[in-house]
SEVEXDO-766895 format. One record per atom (N, C-alpha, C): atom name; x, y, z negated; residue number from 1; residue in one letter. Coordinates in pm, 1 decimal, padded with zeros to 6 digits. Layout:
! SEVEXDO-766895
SITE  atomo        xx        yy        zz  num  residuo
SITE     CA         X         Y         Z  NUM        a
...
//
This chain:
! SEVEXDO-766895
SITE  atomo        xx        yy        zz  num  residuo
SITE      N   01488.0   07571.4   08243.2    1        m
SITE     CA   01592.7   07471.8   08181.2    1        m
SITE      C   01678.2   07665.7   08053.1    1        m
SITE      N   01749.0   07609.4   07946.4    2        a
SITE     CA   01869.7   07704.1   07934.5    2        a
SITE      C   01980.9   07555.6   07958.0    2        a
SITE      N   02025.8   07636.3   07940.7    3        r
SITE     CA   02205.0   07480.4   07933.9    3        r
SITE      C   02273.3   07543.8   07857.7    3        r
SITE      N   02254.0   07513.7   07718.8    4        t
SITE     CA   02280.8   07608.7   07602.7    4        t
SITE      C   02481.2   07490.5   07563.5    4        t
SITE      N   02565.9   07523.5   07481.3    5        i
SITE     CA   02660.1   07481.4   07418.3    5        i
SITE      C   02662.0   07353.9   07434.7    5        i
SITE      N   02503.0   07319.5   07311.9    6        d
SITE     CA   02474.0   07175.1   07231.8    6        d
SITE      C   02511.5   07052.9   07324.6    6        d
SITE      N   02466.9   07118.5   07437.7    7        e
SITE     CA   02437.0   06965.9   07552.0    7        e
SITE      C   02589.5   06884.8   07555.1    7        e
SITE      N   02711.4   07002.4   07618.6    8        l
SITE     CA   02834.6   06997.5   07653.2    8        l
SITE      C   02889.8   06914.8   07468.1    8        l
SITE      N   02820.8   06996.3   07380.9    9        m
SITE     CA   02895.5   06937.6   07243.2    9        m
SITE      C   02801.2   06774.8   07206.2    9        m
SITE      N   02662.5   06718.6   07277.5   10        r
SITE     CA   02629.4   06602.4   07257.1   10        r
SITE      C   02791.8   06504.0   07344.1   10        r
SITE      N   02858.4   06541.1   07409.1   11        h
SITE     CA   02901.6   06486.7   07484.8   11        h
SITE      C   03006.2   06499.6   07494.7   11        h
SITE      N   03099.1   06513.8   07346.8   12        r
SITE     CA   03253.7   06605.8   07314.9   12        r
SITE      C   03343.3   06482.2   07283.7   12        r
SITE      N   03276.5   06342.1   07322.1   13        d
SITE     CA   03340.2   06234.9   07287.9   13        d
SITE      C   03396.3   06163.0   07450.5   13        d
SITE      N   03353.0   06256.0   07513.6   14        d
SITE     CA   03384.8   06199.0   07688.9   14        d
SITE      C   03447.9   06320.8   07762.3   14        d
SITE      N   03416.7   06380.0   07694.9   15        i
SITE     CA   03557.0   06524.4   07726.1   15        i
SITE      C   03702.2   06439.8   07772.2   15        i
SITE      N   03800.4   06466.3   07912.4   16        h
SITE     CA   03884.0   06351.6   07892.2   16        h
SITE      C   03890.2   06488.9   08058.4   16        h
SITE      N   04016.3   06453.1   08061.6   17        t
SITE     CA   04129.1   06480.8   08176.8   17        t
SITE      C   04242.4   06372.9   08249.2   17        t
SITE      N   04321.2   06408.7   08385.1   18        t
SITE     CA   04372.1   06375.8   08437.5   18        t
SITE      C   04485.4   06389.0   08411.5   18        t
SITE      N   04598.9   06386.1   08459.0   19        e
SITE     CA   04721.2   06329.3   08376.2   19        e
SITE      C   04757.7   06490.0   08486.1   19        e
SITE      N   04774.2   06471.4   08572.7   20        l
SITE     CA   04746.1   06642.5   08673.7   20        l
SITE      C   04678.4   06741.2   08576.5   20        l
SITE      N   04591.4   06771.3   08527.5   21        g
SITE     CA   04564.6   06826.8   08463.2   21        g
SITE      C   04541.3   06862.7   08291.4   21        g
SITE      N   04614.8   06708.1   08278.3   22        e
SITE     CA   04704.0   06745.5   08144.4   22        e
SITE      C   04803.2   06838.5   08122.8   22        e
SITE      N   04926.8   06817.2   08242.6   23        g
SITE     CA   05020.9   06888.6   08308.2   23        g
SITE      C   05007.2   07040.1   08285.1   23        g
SITE      N   04865.8   07048.7   08415.2   24        r
SITE     CA   04833.0   07196.3   08452.9   24        r
SITE      C   04785.5   07253.7   08349.4   24        r
SITE      N   04754.5   07215.4   08227.6   25        i
SITE     CA   04681.9   07279.0   08097.8   25        i
SITE      C   04796.3   07310.0   07994.1   25        i
SITE      N   04865.2   07248.9   08028.7   26        r
SITE     CA   05001.4   07216.5   07864.2   26        r
SITE      C   05081.3   07299.8   07946.7   26        r
SITE      N   05043.0   07345.6   08081.0   27        r
SITE     CA   05165.9   07401.0   08126.0   27        r
SITE      C   05067.9   07577.4   08133.5   27        r
SITE      N   05001.6   07599.2   08147.4   28        n
SITE     CA   04946.8   07736.9   08149.4   28        n
SITE      C   04870.6   07780.7   08005.8   28        n
SITE      N   04886.5   07700.6   07884.3   29        l
SITE     CA   04864.1   07767.5   07764.2   29        l
SITE      C   05006.7   07742.5   07705.9   29        l
SITE      N   05115.7   07669.4   07710.8   30        a
SITE     CA   05210.0   07634.6   07651.7   30        a
SITE      C   05183.0   07587.1   07578.0   30        a
SITE      N   05098.2   07513.8   07570.5   31        l
SITE     CA   05144.4   07364.2   07468.5   31        l
SITE      C   05261.3   07321.3   07414.7   31        l
SITE      N   05308.9   07294.2   07316.8   32        d
SITE     CA   05410.8   07169.6   07255.1   32        d
SITE      C   05256.6   07103.6   07155.2   32        d
SITE      N   05160.7   07056.3   07186.7   33        v
SITE     CA   05141.4   06876.3   07149.0   33        v
SITE      C   05132.1   06782.9   07305.1   33        v
SITE      N   05109.0   06632.1   07142.0   34        d
SITE     CA   05071.1   06566.8   07250.1   34        d
SITE      C   04969.0   06507.0   07277.9   34        d
SITE      N   04889.8   06610.9   07184.7   35        d
SITE     CA   04754.0   06565.7   07260.5   35        d
SITE      C   04712.1   06643.5   07289.6   35        d
SITE      N   04738.6   06681.9   07463.9   36        v
SITE     CA   04626.8   06853.6   07534.6   36        v
SITE      C   04427.3   06815.0   07514.4   36        v
SITE      N   04381.4   06700.9   07508.2   37        v
SITE     CA   04253.9   06619.9   07512.1   37        v
SITE      C   04228.1   06709.5   07345.3   37        v
SITE      N   04298.2   06669.8   07314.5   38        g
SITE     CA   04232.5   06605.0   07104.6   38        g
SITE      C   04286.9   06810.5   07058.7   38        g
SITE      N   04343.4   06861.2   07172.1   39        w
SITE     CA   04374.9   07005.6   07114.9   39        w
SITE      C   04235.7   07093.0   07169.4   39        w
SITE      N   04207.7   07035.9   07314.5   40        c
SITE     CA   04136.0   07108.8   07360.3   40        c
SITE      C   03981.2   07072.0   07327.0   40        c
SITE      N   03943.1   06958.0   07297.5   41        r
SITE     CA   03851.1   06988.7   07190.4   41        r
SITE      C   03834.0   07045.9   07024.5   41        r
SITE      N   03908.4   06963.5   06979.2   42        s
SITE     CA   03960.6   07075.0   06915.9   42        s
SITE      C   03885.1   07238.5   06888.7   42        s
SITE      N   04009.6   07313.8   07046.5   43        a
SITE     CA   03929.4   07468.8   07058.6   43        a
SITE      C   03800.9   07494.1   07059.1   43        a
SITE      N   03728.4   07371.8   07174.6   44        i
SITE     CA   03573.9   07316.8   07220.7   44        i
SITE      C   03518.7   07352.8   07122.9   44        i
SITE      N   03539.0   07303.4   07012.8   45        t
SITE     CA   03427.6   07254.8   06891.4   45        t
SITE      C   03429.8   07392.1   06767.8   45        t
SITE      N   03491.9   07401.4   06765.5   46        s
SITE     CA   03619.9   07545.5   06686.6   46        s
SITE      C   03441.0   07608.6   06672.1   46        s
SITE      N   03357.5   07657.5   06506.5   47        p
SITE     CA   03296.4   07738.1   06515.9   47        p
SITE      C   03335.6   07871.7   06551.1   47        p
SITE      N   03449.8   07884.9   06643.4   48        r
SITE     CA   03491.1   08105.1   06697.0   48        r
SITE      C   03464.1   08048.4   06881.3   48        r
SITE      N   03398.9   07886.6   06911.2   49        a
SITE     CA   03409.8   07913.7   07016.6   49        a
SITE      C   03289.7   07935.8   07084.7   49        a
SITE      N   03298.3   08004.1   07203.1   50        h
SITE     CA   03130.8   08018.2   07305.4   50        h
SITE      C   03150.2   07966.7   07466.2   50        h
SITE      N   03050.3   07960.8   07490.2   51        g
SITE     CA   03097.7   07964.2   07662.1   51        g
SITE      C   02939.7   07923.5   07737.9   51        g
SITE      N   02983.4   07875.3   07824.2   52        e
SITE     CA   02791.1   07864.6   07948.9   52        e
SITE      C   02841.8   07789.5   08078.8   52        e
SITE      N   02736.3   07779.6   08053.8   53        r
SITE     CA   02739.0   07644.9   08216.6   53        r
SITE      C   02739.6   07769.0   08305.0   53        r
SITE      N   02789.7   07771.7   08435.9   54        i
SITE     CA   02746.5   07805.7   08558.0   54        i
SITE      C   02809.3   07702.9   08639.7   54        i
SITE      N   02704.2   07665.3   08732.8   55        g
SITE     CA   02661.3   07613.8   08806.6   55        g
SITE      C   02724.5   07440.1   08839.6   55        g
SITE      N   02815.6   07375.1   08837.0   56        k
SITE     CA   02894.1   07262.6   08837.6   56        k
SITE      C   02989.1   07313.4   08686.1   56        k
SITE      N   03010.4   07395.7   08660.2   57        n
SITE     CA   03074.7   07389.8   08531.0   57        n
SITE      C   03071.9   07497.0   08409.4   57        n
SITE      N   03132.9   07450.6   08277.7   58        w
SITE     CA   03168.8   07464.3   08141.2   58        w
SITE      C   03278.5   07594.2   08156.6   58        w
SITE      N   03195.4   07706.8   08108.4   59        y
SITE     CA   03338.9   07777.4   08114.9   59        y
SITE      C   03346.9   07839.1   07966.0   59        y
SITE      N   03427.0   07787.5   07901.4   60        l
SITE     CA   03404.3   07762.9   07737.7   60        l
SITE      C   03546.5   07927.8   07655.8   60        l
SITE      N   03517.9   08012.2   07598.3   61        s
SITE     CA   03635.7   08036.4   07530.3   61        s
SITE      C   03660.1   08025.7   07360.2   61        s
SITE      N   03792.6   08032.6   07339.5   62        v
SITE     CA   03774.4   08035.6   07201.6   62        v
SITE      C   03946.9   08142.0   07235.9   62        v
SITE      N   03944.9   08175.0   07092.9   63        d
SITE     CA   04068.0   08287.1   07056.0   63        d
SITE      C   04086.9   08362.4   07214.6   63        d
SITE      N   04154.7   08309.2   07269.5   64        d
SITE     CA   04271.5   08411.7   07365.6   64        d
SITE      C   04272.5   08324.6   07519.1   64        d
SITE      N   04202.8   08195.4   07489.7   65        c
SITE     CA   04181.8   08096.8   07593.1   65        c
SITE      C   04071.8   08109.1   07664.3   65        c
SITE      N   04084.4   07999.3   07760.1   66        v
SITE     CA   03945.1   07971.1   07895.3   66        v
SITE      C   03932.7   07857.3   07882.4   66        v
SITE      N   03864.5   07743.6   07882.7   67        i
SITE     CA   03841.5   07602.8   07920.0   67        i
SITE      C   03751.7   07569.5   08018.5   67        i
SITE      N   03806.9   07508.0   08100.9   68        t
SITE     CA   03673.8   07495.9   08244.6   68        t
SITE      C   03652.7   07313.8   08244.4   68        t
SITE      N   03573.3   07300.3   08212.9   69        v
SITE     CA   03546.6   07133.9   08230.7   69        v
SITE      C   03373.5   07157.3   08333.0   69        v
SITE      N   03418.1   07036.7   08370.0   70        n
SITE     CA   03315.9   06960.6   08454.1   70        n
SITE      C   03182.7   06921.3   08411.9   70        n
SITE      N   03116.6   07005.6   08397.4   71        a
SITE     CA   02977.1   06951.3   08386.4   71        a
SITE      C   02906.8   06794.6   08359.6   71        a
SITE      N   02927.3   06763.5   08471.2   72        s
SITE     CA   02859.4   06623.5   08490.4   72        s
SITE      C   02989.6   06477.9   08501.2   72        s
SITE      N   03130.5   06562.7   08527.7   73        s
SITE     CA   03221.4   06458.6   08465.1   73        s
SITE      C   03277.6   06443.3   08315.0   73        s
SITE      N   03217.1   06533.5   08237.5   74        y
SITE     CA   03322.5   06665.2   08102.8   74        y
SITE      C   03442.9   06605.5   08137.6   74        y
SITE      N   03543.0   06601.9   08295.4   75        t
SITE     CA   03642.2   06638.7   08258.7   75        t
SITE      C   03766.1   06791.8   08242.9   75        t
SITE      N   03834.3   06811.9   08209.5   76        i
SITE     CA   03837.2   06987.1   08166.1   76        i
SITE      C   03930.7   06979.4   08312.8   76        i
SITE      N   03928.4   07080.5   08404.6   77        i
SITE     CA   03969.6   07105.3   08534.5   77        i
SITE      C   04132.9   07196.3   08490.8   77        i
SITE      N   04118.5   07276.0   08409.0   78        t
SITE     CA   04218.3   07398.5   08377.0   78        t
SITE      C   04207.0   07466.1   08242.0   78        t
SITE      N   04299.4   07501.3   08210.1   79        a
SITE     CA   04264.6   07629.3   08054.9   79        a
SITE      C   04294.8   07764.9   08108.0   79        a
SITE      N   04338.6   07881.2   08080.6   80        h
SITE     CA   04471.3   07959.1   08099.0   80        h
SITE      C   04438.5   08054.4   07991.1   80        h
SITE      N   04504.1   08136.1   07999.0   81        r
SITE     CA   04495.8   08259.1   07855.7   81        r
SITE      C   04457.7   08338.2   07938.6   81        r
SITE      N   04346.4   08419.2   07870.0   82        r
SITE     CA   04237.7   08520.3   07885.4   82        r
SITE      C   04330.8   08676.8   07951.1   82        r
SITE      N   04295.4   08727.1   08039.2   83        k
SITE     CA   04435.6   08887.3   08066.8   83        k
SITE      C   04384.4   08924.8   08049.4   83        k
//
C-alpha cells in the first residue's frame, strides 16, 4: 500500500504536539510565533512541502525545515533546520 502525504493531509486537524515538543520546535527552528502547531500545519500543507512516511513517522520537508510527525497519533515530534 502506497503511503502518500494525502493520508496525513486527511488528518491535518488532528496534528498537535506536547508542551515539551512545542518548546523543542520553537528552539530548533528559532520561531517567534505564538502558535507553533499552527505554524507547522501551515508549513506541512504548503504547496512547497513534500514528505514521506518511513516506519512510524512522517518526515516532511518544506523550505529548509524538516518536520517529524508520528503517523499514528499525529503528534509533531520535532522539527529542525536541514543542514
